[in-house]
PDB file of N, CA, C and O in Angstrom:
ATOM      1  N   UNK A   1     122.180  63.156  45.700  1.00  0.00           N
ATOM      2  CA  UNK A   1     122.738  64.436  45.359  1.00  0.00           C
ATOM      3  C   UNK A   1     121.587  65.546  45.268  1.00  0.00           C
ATOM      4  O   UNK A   1     120.591  65.396  44.561  1.00  0.00           O
ATOM      5  N   UNK A   2     121.823  66.643  46.038  1.00  0.00           N
ATOM      6  CA  UNK A   2     120.833  67.619  45.908  1.00  0.00           C
ATOM      7  C   UNK A   2     120.833  68.664  44.756  1.00  0.00           C
ATOM      8  O   UNK A   2     121.807  69.371  44.498  1.00  0.00           O
ATOM      9  N   UNK A   3     119.746  68.693  44.143  1.00  0.00           N
ATOM     10  CA  UNK A   3     119.732  69.544  42.937  1.00  0.00           C
ATOM     11  C   UNK A   3     119.580  71.004  43.246  1.00  0.00           C
ATOM     12  O   UNK A   3     118.980  71.366  44.258  1.00  0.00           O
ATOM     13  N   UNK A   4     120.097  71.833  42.414  1.00  0.00           N
ATOM     14  CA  UNK A   4     120.247  73.245  42.682  1.00  0.00           C
ATOM     15  C   UNK A   4     118.852  73.861  42.879  1.00  0.00           C
ATOM     16  O   UNK A   4     118.696  74.862  43.578  1.00  0.00           O
ATOM     17  N   UNK A   5     117.859  73.251  42.256  1.00  0.00           N
ATOM     18  CA  UNK A   5     116.521  73.807  42.477  1.00  0.00           C
ATOM     19  C   UNK A   5     115.928  73.592  43.845  1.00  0.00           C
ATOM     20  O   UNK A   5     115.203  74.444  44.357  1.00  0.00           O
ATOM     21  N   UNK A   6     116.243  72.413  44.463  1.00  0.00           N
ATOM     22  CA  UNK A   6     115.918  72.081  45.720  1.00  0.00           C
ATOM     23  C   UNK A   6     116.614  73.142  46.927  1.00  0.00           C
ATOM     24  O   UNK A   6     116.044  73.528  47.948  1.00  0.00           O
ATOM     25  N   UNK A   7     117.786  73.424  46.554  1.00  0.00           N
ATOM     26  CA  UNK A   7     118.415  74.356  47.326  1.00  0.00           C
ATOM     27  C   UNK A   7     117.825  75.866  47.177  1.00  0.00           C
ATOM     28  O   UNK A   7     117.694  76.674  48.096  1.00  0.00           O
ATOM     29  N   UNK A   8     117.544  76.032  45.992  1.00  0.00           N
ATOM     30  CA  UNK A   8     116.837  77.375  45.767  1.00  0.00           C
ATOM     31  C   UNK A   8     115.533  77.486  46.415  1.00  0.00           C
ATOM     32  O   UNK A   8     115.181  78.542  46.942  1.00  0.00           O
ATOM     33  N   UNK A   9     114.791  76.423  46.397  1.00  0.00           N
ATOM     34  CA  UNK A   9     113.453  76.420  47.093  1.00  0.00           C
ATOM     35  C   UNK A   9     113.652  76.576  48.563  1.00  0.00           C
ATOM     36  O   UNK A   9     112.941  77.325  49.234  1.00  0.00           O
ATOM     37  N   UNK A  10     114.703  75.807  49.099  1.00  0.00           N
ATOM     38  CA  UNK A  10     114.882  75.911  50.514  1.00  0.00           C
ATOM     39  C   UNK A  10     115.291  77.343  50.907  1.00  0.00           C
ATOM     40  O   UNK A  10     114.839  77.827  51.945  1.00  0.00           O
ATOM     41  N   UNK A  11     116.057  77.979  50.182  1.00  0.00           N
ATOM     42  CA  UNK A  11     116.503  79.366  50.409  1.00  0.00           C
ATOM     43  C   UNK A  11     115.149  80.335  50.284  1.00  0.00           C
ATOM     44  O   UNK A  11     115.061  81.291  51.054  1.00  0.00           O
ATOM     45  N   UNK A  12     114.336  80.139  49.531  1.00  0.00           N
ATOM     46  CA  UNK A  12     113.203  80.984  49.160  1.00  0.00           C
ATOM     47  C   UNK A  12     112.164  80.663  50.332  1.00  0.00           C
ATOM     48  O   UNK A  12     111.459  81.589  50.733  1.00  0.00           O
ATOM     49  N   UNK A  13     112.048  79.474  50.860  1.00  0.00           N
ATOM     50  CA  UNK A  13     111.207  79.295  52.001  1.00  0.00           C
ATOM     51  C   UNK A  13     111.795  79.843  53.262  1.00  0.00           C
ATOM     52  O   UNK A  13     111.067  80.437  54.058  1.00  0.00           O
ATOM     53  N   UNK A  14     113.146  79.666  53.504  1.00  0.00           N
ATOM     54  CA  UNK A  14     113.752  80.195  54.621  1.00  0.00           C
ATOM     55  C   UNK A  14     113.583  81.795  54.620  1.00  0.00           C
ATOM     56  O   UNK A  14     113.317  82.423  55.645  1.00  0.00           O
ATOM     57  N   UNK A  15     113.753  82.341  53.454  1.00  0.00           N
ATOM     58  CA  UNK A  15     113.658  83.905  53.362  1.00  0.00           C
ATOM     59  C   UNK A  15     112.188  84.334  53.635  1.00  0.00           C
ATOM     60  O   UNK A  15     111.901  85.344  54.278  1.00  0.00           O
ATOM     61  N   UNK A  16     111.365  83.558  53.140  1.00  0.00           N
ATOM     62  CA  UNK A  16     109.935  83.951  53.367  1.00  0.00           C
ATOM     63  C   UNK A  16     109.566  83.807  54.933  1.00  0.00           C
ATOM     64  O   UNK A  16     108.934  84.673  55.539  1.00  0.00           O
ATOM     65  N   UNK A  17     109.960  82.800  55.424  1.00  0.00           N
ATOM     66  CA  UNK A  17     109.644  82.492  56.925  1.00  0.00           C
ATOM     67  C   UNK A  17     110.441  83.624  57.741  1.00  0.00           C
ATOM     68  O   UNK A  17     109.920  84.146  58.726  1.00  0.00           O
ATOM     69  N   UNK A  18     111.665  83.967  57.315  1.00  0.00           N
ATOM     70  CA  UNK A  18     112.332  85.038  58.083  1.00  0.00           C
ATOM     71  C   UNK A  18     111.637  86.448  57.933  1.00  0.00           C
ATOM     72  O   UNK A  18     111.574  87.231  58.880  1.00  0.00           O
ATOM     73  N   UNK A  19     111.119  86.722  56.678  1.00  0.00           N
ATOM     74  CA  UNK A  19     110.423  87.899  56.503  1.00  0.00           C
ATOM     75  C   UNK A  19     109.134  87.908  57.300  1.00  0.00           C
ATOM     76  O   UNK A  19     108.829  88.905  57.955  1.00  0.00           O
ATOM     77  N   UNK A  20     108.344  86.791  57.264  1.00  0.00           N
ATOM     78  CA  UNK A  20     107.131  86.838  58.148  1.00  0.00           C
ATOM     79  C   UNK A  20     107.465  87.035  59.593  1.00  0.00           C
ATOM     80  O   UNK A  20     106.795  87.796  60.291  1.00  0.00           O
ATOM     81  N   UNK A  21     108.572  86.310  60.095  1.00  0.00           N
ATOM     82  CA  UNK A  21     108.936  86.584  61.448  1.00  0.00           C
ATOM     83  C   UNK A  21     109.205  88.000  61.755  1.00  0.00           C
ATOM     84  O   UNK A  21     108.764  88.510  62.786  1.00  0.00           O
ATOM     85  N   UNK A  22     109.904  88.648  60.907  1.00  0.00           N
ATOM     86  CA  UNK A  22     110.290  90.017  61.006  1.00  0.00           C
ATOM     87  C   UNK A  22     109.086  90.895  61.032  1.00  0.00           C
ATOM     88  O   UNK A  22     109.066  91.919  61.714  1.00  0.00           O
ATOM     89  N   UNK A  23     108.104  90.517  60.312  1.00  0.00           N
ATOM     90  CA  UNK A  23     106.853  91.308  60.178  1.00  0.00           C
ATOM     91  C   UNK A  23     105.989  91.087  61.487  1.00  0.00           C
ATOM     92  O   UNK A  23     105.342  92.000  62.000  1.00  0.00           O
ATOM     93  N   UNK A  24     106.031  89.933  61.930  1.00  0.00           N
ATOM     94  CA  UNK A  24     105.248  89.686  63.290  1.00  0.00           C
ATOM     95  C   UNK A  24     105.939  90.335  64.446  1.00  0.00           C
ATOM     96  O   UNK A  24     105.254  90.750  65.381  1.00  0.00           O
ATOM     97  N   UNK A  25     107.254  90.459  64.458  1.00  0.00           N
ATOM     98  CA  UNK A  25     107.977  91.133  65.538  1.00  0.00           C
ATOM     99  C   UNK A  25     107.673  92.595  65.425  1.00  0.00           C
ATOM    100  O   UNK A  25     107.529  93.283  66.435  1.00  0.00           O
ATOM    101  N   UNK A  26     107.568  93.102  64.164  1.00  0.00           N
ATOM    102  CA  UNK A  26     107.336  94.603  63.970  1.00  0.00           C
ATOM    103  C   UNK A  26     105.903  94.886  64.560  1.00  0.00           C
ATOM    104  O   UNK A  26     105.751  95.849  65.313  1.00  0.00           O
ATOM    105  N   UNK A  27     104.879  94.086  64.240  1.00  0.00           N
ATOM    106  CA  UNK A  27     103.580  94.254  64.570  1.00  0.00           C
ATOM    107  C   UNK A  27     103.498  94.151  66.072  1.00  0.00           C
ATOM    108  O   UNK A  27     102.910  95.027  66.707  1.00  0.00           O
ATOM    109  N   UNK A  28     103.980  93.268  66.584  1.00  0.00           N
ATOM    110  CA  UNK A  28     104.053  93.062  68.018  1.00  0.00           C
ATOM    111  C   UNK A  28     104.577  94.306  68.753  1.00  0.00           C
ATOM    112  O   UNK A  28     103.964  94.798  69.701  1.00  0.00           O
ATOM    113  N   UNK A  29     105.750  94.802  68.273  1.00  0.00           N
ATOM    114  CA  UNK A  29     106.224  96.018  68.882  1.00  0.00           C
ATOM    115  C   UNK A  29     105.468  97.216  68.673  1.00  0.00           C
ATOM    116  O   UNK A  29     105.451  98.070  69.560  1.00  0.00           O
ATOM    117  N   UNK A  30     104.821  97.383  67.566  1.00  0.00           N
ATOM    118  CA  UNK A  30     103.940  98.479  67.342  1.00  0.00           C
ATOM    119  C   UNK A  30     102.536  98.516  68.145  1.00  0.00           C
ATOM    120  O   UNK A  30     101.982  99.543  68.539  1.00  0.00           O
ATOM    121  N   UNK A  31     102.096  97.258  68.300  1.00  0.00           N
ATOM    122  CA  UNK A  31     100.717  97.196  68.957  1.00  0.00           C
ATOM    123  C   UNK A  31     100.814  96.813  70.340  1.00  0.00           C
ATOM    124  O   UNK A  31      99.995  97.306  71.116  1.00  0.00           O
ATOM    125  N   UNK A  32     101.746  95.956  70.808  1.00  0.00           N
ATOM    126  CA  UNK A  32     101.733  95.199  72.027  1.00  0.00           C
ATOM    127  C   UNK A  32     103.008  95.544  72.996  1.00  0.00           C
ATOM    128  O   UNK A  32     103.155  95.019  74.099  1.00  0.00           O
ATOM    129  N   UNK A  33     103.851  96.442  72.464  1.00  0.00           N
ATOM    130  CA  UNK A  33     105.157  96.794  73.202  1.00  0.00           C
ATOM    131  C   UNK A  33     104.954  97.353  74.508  1.00  0.00           C
ATOM    132  O   UNK A  33     103.827  97.577  74.950  1.00  0.00           O
ATOM    133  N   UNK A  34     106.015  97.586  75.138  1.00  0.00           N
ATOM    134  CA  UNK A  34     106.140  98.152  76.514  1.00  0.00           C
ATOM    135  C   UNK A  34     105.473  99.555  76.523  1.00  0.00           C
ATOM    136  O   UNK A  34     104.804  99.903  77.497  1.00  0.00           O
ATOM    137  N   UNK A  35     105.634 100.291  75.543  1.00  0.00           N
ATOM    138  CA  UNK A  35     104.882 101.711  75.494  1.00  0.00           C
ATOM    139  C   UNK A  35     103.534 101.695  75.449  1.00  0.00           C
ATOM    140  O   UNK A  35     102.952 102.764  75.631  1.00  0.00           O
ATOM    141  N   UNK A  36     102.821 100.571  75.217  1.00  0.00           N
ATOM    142  CA  UNK A  36     101.436 100.467  75.138  1.00  0.00           C
ATOM    143  C   UNK A  36     100.795  99.849  76.341  1.00  0.00           C
ATOM    144  O   UNK A  36      99.583  99.643  76.397  1.00  0.00           O
ATOM    145  N   UNK A  37     101.637  99.558  77.308  1.00  0.00           N
ATOM    146  CA  UNK A  37     101.012  98.889  78.397  1.00  0.00           C
ATOM    147  C   UNK A  37     100.692  99.928  79.631  1.00  0.00           C
ATOM    148  O   UNK A  37     101.482 100.818  79.947  1.00  0.00           O
ATOM    149  N   UNK A  38      99.675  99.746  80.163  1.00  0.00           N
ATOM    150  CA  UNK A  38      99.293 100.671  81.370  1.00  0.00           C
ATOM    151  C   UNK A  38      99.530 100.047  82.636  1.00  0.00           C
ATOM    152  O   UNK A  38      99.486  98.831  82.817  1.00  0.00           O
ATOM    153  N   UNK A  39      99.816 101.026  83.627  1.00  0.00           N
ATOM    154  CA  UNK A  39     100.086 100.549  84.947  1.00  0.00           C
ATOM    155  C   UNK A  39      98.803 100.301  85.760  1.00  0.00           C
ATOM    156  O   UNK A  39      98.162 101.237  86.238  1.00  0.00           O
ATOM    157  N   UNK A  40      98.464  99.067  85.896  1.00  0.00           N
ATOM    158  CA  UNK A  40      97.177  98.725  86.623  1.00  0.00           C
ATOM    159  C   UNK A  40      97.491  98.390  88.105  1.00  0.00           C
ATOM    160  O   UNK A  40      98.205  97.439  88.422  1.00  0.00           O
ATOM    161  N   UNK A  41      96.894  99.258  89.011  1.00  0.00           N
ATOM    162  CA  UNK A  41      96.908  99.054  90.413  1.00  0.00           C
ATOM    163  C   UNK A  41      95.549  98.639  90.817  1.00  0.00           C
ATOM    164  O   UNK A  41      94.600  98.928  90.088  1.00  0.00           O
ATOM    165  N   UNK A  42      95.354  97.908  92.051  1.00  0.00           N
ATOM    166  CA  UNK A  42      94.100  97.615  92.567  1.00  0.00           C
ATOM    167  C   UNK A  42      93.090  98.786  92.704  1.00  0.00           C
ATOM    168  O   UNK A  42      91.872  98.617  92.637  1.00  0.00           O
ATOM    169  N   UNK A  43      93.674  99.952  92.896  1.00  0.00           N
ATOM    170  CA  UNK A  43      92.779 101.165  93.059  1.00  0.00           C
ATOM    171  C   UNK A  43      92.289 101.551  91.841  1.00  0.00           C
ATOM    172  O   UNK A  43      91.109 101.896  91.775  1.00  0.00           O
ATOM    173  N   UNK A  44      93.100 101.557  90.700  1.00  0.00           N
ATOM    174  CA  UNK A  44      92.752 102.069  89.437  1.00  0.00           C
ATOM    175  C   UNK A  44      91.682 101.032  88.805  1.00  0.00           C
ATOM    176  O   UNK A  44      90.714 101.405  88.141  1.00  0.00           O
ATOM    177  N   UNK A  45      91.961  99.775  89.079  1.00  0.00           N
ATOM    178  CA  UNK A  45      91.024  98.775  88.601  1.00  0.00           C
ATOM    179  C   UNK A  45      89.566  98.898  89.361  1.00  0.00           C
ATOM    180  O   UNK A  45      88.507  98.827  88.737  1.00  0.00           O
ATOM    181  N   UNK A  46      89.635  99.074  90.659  1.00  0.00           N
ATOM    182  CA  UNK A  46      88.424  99.254  91.335  1.00  0.00           C
ATOM    183  C   UNK A  46      87.702 100.530  90.822  1.00  0.00           C
ATOM    184  O   UNK A  46      86.493 100.478  90.597  1.00  0.00           O
ATOM    185  N   UNK A  47      88.362 101.602  90.643  1.00  0.00           N
ATOM    186  CA  UNK A  47      87.695 102.802  90.079  1.00  0.00           C
ATOM    187  C   UNK A  47      87.073 102.556  88.807  1.00  0.00           C
ATOM    188  O   UNK A  47      85.958 103.020  88.568  1.00  0.00           O
ATOM    189  N   UNK A  48      87.721 101.848  87.954  1.00  0.00           N
ATOM    190  CA  UNK A  48      87.251 101.573  86.511  1.00  0.00           C
ATOM    191  C   UNK A  48      86.019 100.671  86.592  1.00  0.00           C
ATOM    192  O   UNK A  48      85.105 100.876  85.793  1.00  0.00           O
ATOM    193  N   UNK A  49      85.920  99.686  87.497  1.00  0.00           N
ATOM    194  CA  UNK A  49      84.909  98.713  87.505  1.00  0.00           C
ATOM    195  C   UNK A  49      83.723  99.267  88.232  1.00  0.00           C
ATOM    196  O   UNK A  49      82.589  99.047  87.808  1.00  0.00           O
ATOM    197  N   UNK A  50      83.946 100.000  89.345  1.00  0.00           N
ATOM    198  CA  UNK A  50      82.915 100.525  90.232  1.00  0.00           C
ATOM    199  C   UNK A  50      82.434 101.756  89.741  1.00  0.00           C
ATOM    200  O   UNK A  50      81.243 102.052  89.848  1.00  0.00           O
ATOM    201  N   UNK A  51      83.402 102.620  89.125  1.00  0.00           N
ATOM    202  CA  UNK A  51      82.974 103.972  88.619  1.00  0.00           C
ATOM    203  C   UNK A  51      83.087 105.086  89.723  1.00  0.00           C
ATOM    204  O   UNK A  51      82.874 106.268  89.456  1.00  0.00           O
ATOM    205  N   UNK A  52      83.426 104.655  90.950  1.00  0.00           N
ATOM    206  CA  UNK A  52      83.697 105.742  91.887  1.00  0.00           C
ATOM    207  C   UNK A  52      84.462 105.038  93.038  1.00  0.00           C
ATOM    208  O   UNK A  52      84.635 103.819  93.051  1.00  0.00           O
ATOM    209  N   UNK A  53      84.918 105.894  94.023  1.00  0.00           N
ATOM    210  CA  UNK A  53      85.708 105.350  95.083  1.00  0.00           C
ATOM    211  C   UNK A  53      84.731 104.498  95.880  1.00  0.00           C
ATOM    212  O   UNK A  53      83.542 104.816  95.860  1.00  0.00           O
ATOM    213  N   UNK A  54      85.165 103.357  96.637  1.00  0.00           N
ATOM    214  CA  UNK A  54      84.359 102.645  97.476  1.00  0.00           C
ATOM    215  C   UNK A  54      83.798 103.480  98.600  1.00  0.00           C
ATOM    216  O   UNK A  54      82.642 103.296  98.979  1.00  0.00           O
ATOM    217  N   UNK A  55      84.544 104.353  99.123  1.00  0.00           N
ATOM    218  CA  UNK A  55      84.198 105.314 100.376  1.00  0.00           C
ATOM    219  C   UNK A  55      82.953 106.046  99.922  1.00  0.00           C
ATOM    220  O   UNK A  55      81.993 106.179 100.681  1.00  0.00           O
ATOM    221  N   UNK A  56      82.963 106.534  98.653  1.00  0.00           N
ATOM    222  CA  UNK A  56      81.919 107.486  98.239  1.00  0.00           C
ATOM    223  C   UNK A  56      80.573 106.683  97.963  1.00  0.00           C
ATOM    224  O   UNK A  56      79.638 107.440  97.702  1.00  0.00           O
ATOM    225  N   UNK A  57      80.299 105.523  97.959  1.00  0.00           N
ATOM    226  CA  UNK A  57      79.163 104.796  97.607  1.00  0.00           C
ATOM    227  C   UNK A  57      78.152 104.987  98.849  1.00  0.00           C
ATOM    228  O   UNK A  57      78.566 104.861 100.001  1.00  0.00           O
ATOM    229  N   UNK A  58      77.005 105.250  98.606  1.00  0.00           N
ATOM    230  CA  UNK A  58      76.030 105.483  99.659  1.00  0.00           C
ATOM    231  C   UNK A  58      75.782 104.246 100.546  1.00  0.00           C
ATOM    232  O   UNK A  58      75.554 104.349 101.751  1.00  0.00           O
ATOM    233  N   UNK A  59      75.841 102.996  99.844  1.00  0.00           N
ATOM    234  CA  UNK A  59      75.491 101.727 100.739  1.00  0.00           C
ATOM    235  C   UNK A  59      76.561 101.375 101.493  1.00  0.00           C
ATOM    236  O   UNK A  59      76.298 100.621 102.430  1.00  0.00           O
ATOM    237  N   UNK A  60      77.797 101.734 101.344  1.00  0.00           N
ATOM    238  CA  UNK A  60      78.936 101.486 102.116  1.00  0.00           C
ATOM    239  C   UNK A  60      78.800 101.685 103.676  1.00  0.00           C
ATOM    240  O   UNK A  60      79.120 100.862 104.533  1.00  0.00           O
ATOM    241  N   UNK A  61      78.256 102.950 103.875  1.00  0.00           N
ATOM    242  CA  UNK A  61      78.010 103.477 105.278  1.00  0.00           C
ATOM    243  C   UNK A  61      76.941 102.551 105.928  1.00  0.00           C
ATOM    244  O   UNK A  61      77.077 102.110 107.070  1.00  0.00           O
ATOM    245  N   UNK A  62      75.974 102.310 105.211  1.00  0.00           N
ATOM    246  CA  UNK A  62      74.836 101.582 105.869  1.00  0.00           C
ATOM    247  C   UNK A  62      75.261 100.105 106.203  1.00  0.00           C
ATOM    248  O   UNK A  62      74.847  99.563 107.228  1.00  0.00           O
ATOM    249  N   UNK A  63      76.025  99.520 105.393  1.00  0.00           N
ATOM    250  CA  UNK A  63      76.567  98.207 105.596  1.00  0.00           C
ATOM    251  C   UNK A  63      77.536  98.183 106.804  1.00  0.00           C
ATOM    252  O   UNK A  63      77.550  97.184 107.523  1.00  0.00           O
ATOM    253  N   UNK A  64      78.347  99.237 107.060  1.00  0.00           N
ATOM    254  CA  UNK A  64      79.328  99.244 108.096  1.00  0.00           C
ATOM    255  C   UNK A  64      78.622  99.526 109.408  1.00  0.00           C
ATOM    256  O   UNK A  64      78.991  99.003 110.459  1.00  0.00           O
ATOM    257  N   UNK A  65      77.504 100.442 109.317  1.00  0.00           N
ATOM    258  CA  UNK A  65      76.688 100.641 110.623  1.00  0.00           C
ATOM    259  C   UNK A  65      75.961  99.396 111.011  1.00  0.00           C
ATOM    260  O   UNK A  65      75.881  99.060 112.192  1.00  0.00           O
ATOM    261  N   UNK A  66      75.419  98.693 110.022  1.00  0.00           N
ATOM    262  CA  UNK A  66      74.672  97.572 110.506  1.00  0.00           C
ATOM    263  C   UNK A  66      75.482  96.358 111.030  1.00  0.00           C
ATOM    264  O   UNK A  66      74.993  95.515 111.783  1.00  0.00           O
ATOM    265  N   UNK A  67      76.677  96.336 110.604  1.00  0.00           N
ATOM    266  CA  UNK A  67      77.572  95.149 111.038  1.00  0.00           C
ATOM    267  C   UNK A  67      77.550  94.040 110.216  1.00  0.00           C
ATOM    268  O   UNK A  67      78.208  93.049 110.533  1.00  0.00           O
ATOM    269  N   UNK A  68      76.803  94.064 109.074  1.00  0.00           N
ATOM    270  CA  UNK A  68      76.731  92.930 108.150  1.00  0.00           C
ATOM    271  C   UNK A  68      77.684  93.088 107.075  1.00  0.00           C
ATOM    272  O   UNK A  68      77.379  92.593 105.991  1.00  0.00           O
ATOM    273  N   UNK A  69      78.754  93.676 107.185  1.00  0.00           N
ATOM    274  CA  UNK A  69      79.740  93.929 106.086  1.00  0.00           C
ATOM    275  C   UNK A  69      80.579  92.662 105.855  1.00  0.00           C
ATOM    276  O   UNK A  69      81.625  92.464 106.474  1.00  0.00           O
ATOM    277  N   UNK A  70      80.069  91.785 104.912  1.00  0.00           N
ATOM    278  CA  UNK A  70      80.574  90.562 104.733  1.00  0.00           C
ATOM    279  C   UNK A  70      81.591  90.590 103.608  1.00  0.00           C
ATOM    280  O   UNK A  70      82.178  89.559 103.281  1.00  0.00           O
TER     281      UNK A  70
END
């Protein structure tokens, strides 16, 4: 036979876990939700990593002229 204290403890644990799950979902939506995602294209990634357009780099024309563009 289950005592009333065991049922109460089970209810409290379930309520605590439910509250924590709700808090995690709220934190995820506030910090990692769709409105916080940026649209990353290869062009924007390249611009961020290189700092300029590839066509604007001075070494690019030298490599293309020499035929060593590996």
